[in-house]
MARBA-3410 file (N, C-alpha, C, O; in Angstrom, 1 decimal):
76
70.0,107.6,126.3,70.9,107.5,127.4,72.0,106.6,127.1,71.8,105.5,126.6 ~ 73.3,107.0,127.3,74.4,106.2,127.0,74.7,105.3,128.1,74.5,105.6,129.3 ~ 75.1,104.1,127.8,75.5,103.1,128.8,76.9,102.8,128.6,77.5,103.0,127.6 ~ 77.5,102.5,129.7,79.0,102.2,129.7,79.2,100.7,129.8,78.4,100.0,130.4 ~ 80.3,100.2,129.2,80.6,98.8,129.2,82.0,98.7,129.9,82.8,99.6,129.8
82.2,97.7,130.6,83.4,97.4,131.3,84.3,96.6,130.5,83.9,95.6,129.9 ~ 85.6,96.9,130.4,86.6,96.1,129.7,87.8,95.9,130.7,87.9,96.5,131.7 ~ 88.5,94.9,130.3,89.7,94.6,131.1,90.9,94.6,130.1,90.8,94.0,129.0 ~ 92.0,95.3,130.5,93.2,95.3,129.6,94.4,94.9,130.5,94.4,95.1,131.7 ~ 95.3,94.4,129.8,96.6,94.0,130.4,97.7,94.9,129.8,97.9,94.9,128.6
98.4,95.6,130.7,99.5,96.5,130.2,100.8,96.2,131.0,100.7,95.7,132.1 ~ 101.9,96.7,130.4,103.2,96.5,131.1,103.1,97.3,132.4,102.4,98.3,132.6 ~ 103.9,96.9,133.4,104.0,97.6,134.7,104.4,99.0,134.6,103.9,99.9,135.3 ~ 105.4,99.3,133.7,105.8,100.7,133.5,104.7,101.6,133.0,104.6,102.7,133.5 ~ 104.0,101.1,132.1,102.8,101.9,131.6,101.8,102.1,132.6,101.2,103.1,132.7
101.5,101.0,133.4,100.6,101.1,134.5,101.0,102.2,135.5,100.1,103.0,135.9 ~ 102.2,102.3,135.8,102.7,103.3,136.8,102.5,104.7,136.2,102.1,105.6,136.9 ~ 102.8,104.8,134.9,102.7,106.1,134.2,101.2,106.5,134.2,100.9,107.7,134.4 ~ 100.3,105.6,133.9,98.9,105.9,133.9,98.4,106.3,135.3,97.7,107.2,135.5 ~ 98.9,105.5,136.3,98.5,105.8,137.7,99.0,107.2,138.1,98.3,107.9,138.7
100.2,107.6,137.7,100.8,108.9,138.0,99.9,110.0,137.3,99.6,111.0,137.9 ~ 99.6,109.8,136.0,98.8,110.8,135.3,97.5,110.9,135.9,96.9,112.0,135.9 ~ 96.9,109.8,136.3,95.6,109.8,136.9,95.6,110.7,138.2,94.7,111.5,138.4 ~ 96.6,110.6,139.0,96.7,111.4,140.2,97.0,112.9,139.8,96.4,113.8,140.3 ~ 97.9,113.1,138.9,98.4,114.4,138.5,97.2,115.2,137.9,97.0,116.4,138.2
96.4,114.6,137.0,95.3,115.3,136.4,94.0,115.1,137.1,93.0,115.6,136.6 ~ 94.0,114.5,138.2,92.9,114.3,139.1,91.7,113.7,138.3,90.6,114.2,138.3 ~ 92.0,112.6,137.6,90.9,111.9,136.9,91.1,110.4,137.1,92.2,109.9,137.3 ~ 90.0,109.7,137.1,90.1,108.2,137.3,90.8,107.5,136.1,90.9,108.1,135.0 ~ 91.4,106.4,136.4,92.1,105.6,135.3,91.1,105.3,134.2,91.5,105.3,133.0
89.9,105.0,134.5,88.9,104.7,133.5,88.7,105.9,132.5,88.6,105.7,131.3 ~ 88.6,107.1,133.1,88.4,108.3,132.3,89.6,108.6,131.5,89.5,108.9,130.3 ~ 90.8,108.4,132.0,92.0,108.6,131.3,92.1,107.6,130.1,92.5,108.0,129.0 ~ 91.8,106.3,130.4,91.8,105.3,129.3,90.8,105.7,128.2,91.1,105.5,127.1 ~ 89.6,106.1,128.6,88.6,106.5,127.7,89.1,107.6,126.8,88.9,107.6,125.6
89.7,108.6,127.4,90.2,109.7,126.6,91.3,109.2,125.6,91.4,109.7,124.5 ~ 92.2,108.3,126.1,93.3,107.8,125.3,92.7,107.0,124.1,93.2,107.2,123.0 ~ 91.7,106.2,124.4,91.1,105.4,123.3,90.5,106.3,122.2,90.6,106.1,121.0 ~ 89.8,107.4,122.7,89.1,108.3,121.8,90.1,109.0,121.0,89.9,109.2,119.8 ~ 91.2,109.5,121.6,92.2,110.2,120.9,92.9,109.3,119.8,93.1,109.7,118.7
93.2,108.0,120.2,93.8,107.1,119.3,92.9,106.8,118.1,93.3,106.8,116.9 ~ 91.6,106.6,118.3,90.6,106.4,117.2,90.6,107.6,116.3,90.5,107.5,115.1 ~ 90.6,108.8,116.9,90.5,110.0,116.1,91.7,110.2,115.2,91.6,110.5,114.0 ~ 92.9,109.9,115.8,94.1,110.0,115.0,94.2,109.0,113.9,94.6,109.3,112.8 ~ 93.7,107.8,114.1,93.7,106.7,113.1,92.7,107.1,112.0,93.0,107.0,110.8
91.6,107.7,112.3,90.6,108.1,111.3,91.1,109.2,110.5,91.0,109.2,109.3 ~ 91.8,110.2,111.1,92.3,111.3,110.4,93.5,110.9,109.5,93.6,111.4,108.4 ~ 94.3,109.9,109.9,95.3,109.4,109.1,94.8,108.7,107.9,95.3,108.8,106.8 ~ 93.8,107.9,108.1,93.2,107.2,106.9,92.5,108.1,106.0,92.6,107.9,104.8 ~ 91.9,109.2,106.5,91.3,110.2,105.6,92.3,110.9,104.8,92.2,111.1,103.6
93.4,111.3,105.4,94.5,112.0,104.8,95.1,111.1,103.6,95.4,111.6,102.5 ~ 95.3,109.8,103.9,95.8,108.9,102.9,94.8,108.8,101.7,95.2,108.8,100.6 ~ 93.5,108.7,102.0,92.5,108.7,101.0,92.5,110.0,100.1,92.4,109.9,98.9 ~ 92.7,111.1,100.8,92.8,112.4,100.0,94.0,112.4,99.1,94.0,112.9,98.0 ~ 95.1,111.9,99.6,96.4,111.8,98.8,96.2,111.0,97.6,96.6,111.3,96.5
95.5,109.8,97.8,95.2,108.9,96.7,94.3,109.6,95.7,94.5,109.4,94.5 ~ 93.3,110.3,96.2,92.3,111.0,95.3,93.1,112.0,94.5,92.8,112.2,93.3 ~ 94.0,112.8,95.1,94.7,113.8,94.4,95.6,113.2,93.3,95.7,113.8,92.2 ~ 96.2,112.1,93.6,97.0,111.4,92.6,96.1,111.0,91.4,96.5,111.2,90.3 ~ 95.0,110.4,91.7,94.1,110.0,90.6,93.6,111.2,89.8,93.5,111.2,88.6
93.3,112.3,90.5,92.8,113.6,89.8,93.9,114.1,88.9,93.7,114.6,87.8 ~ 95.2,114.0,89.4,96.3,114.5,88.6,96.5,113.7,87.3,96.7,114.2,86.3 ~ 96.3,112.4,87.5,96.4,111.5,86.3,95.3,111.8,85.3,95.5,111.8,84.1 ~ 94.1,112.0,85.8,93.0,112.3,85.0,93.2,113.6,84.2,92.9,113.7,83.0 ~ 93.7,114.6,84.9,93.9,115.9,84.3,95.0,115.8,83.3,94.9,116.4,82.2
96.1,115.0,83.5,97.1,114.9,82.6,96.6,114.2,81.3,97.0,114.5,80.2 ~ 95.8,113.2,81.5,95.2,112.5,80.4,94.3,113.4,79.6,94.3,113.3,78.3 ~ 93.5,114.2,80.2,92.6,115.2,79.5,93.4,116.2,78.7,93.1,116.6,77.6 ~ 94.5,116.6,79.3,95.4,117.6,78.7,96.0,117.0,77.4,96.1,117.7,76.4 ~ 96.5,115.8,77.5,97.0,115.1,76.3,96.0,115.0,75.2,96.3,115.1,74.1
94.8,114.6,75.6,93.7,114.5,74.6,93.4,115.8,73.9,93.3,115.9,72.7 ~ 93.4,116.9,74.7,93.1,118.2,74.2,94.2,118.6,73.2,93.9,119.3,72.2 ~ 95.4,118.3,73.6,96.6,118.6,72.7,96.4,117.9,71.3,96.7,118.5,70.3 ~ 96.0,116.6,71.4,95.8,115.9,70.2,94.7,116.5,69.3,94.9,116.5,68.1 ~ 93.7,116.9,69.9,92.5,117.5,69.2,92.9,118.8,68.6,92.5,119.1,67.4
93.7,119.6,69.3,94.1,120.9,68.7,95.2,120.7,67.7,95.6,121.7,67.2
END
C-alpha cells in the first residue's frame, strides 16, 4: 500500500494563479496537478541524462572503432 507524504512549497504569485486556473480547468486538485508536474519533470530529467550517456557511449565506441581500424591497417 502506498502512503502519501505532505510537502509545502513556496511559489511566485503568478505561478500560483496559473496552477489554480489549471486546477479548475482540468478539474483536478492542486496536489494532483503538482504530483503530475513533479513526475513529468523527473521523467524528463532522467531521459535527458540517459540521452547524454548514450551520446558519450557512442563517442567512446567511435574512438574505439577508429583505433581498431588503425591497428588493422598497420597489421595488413
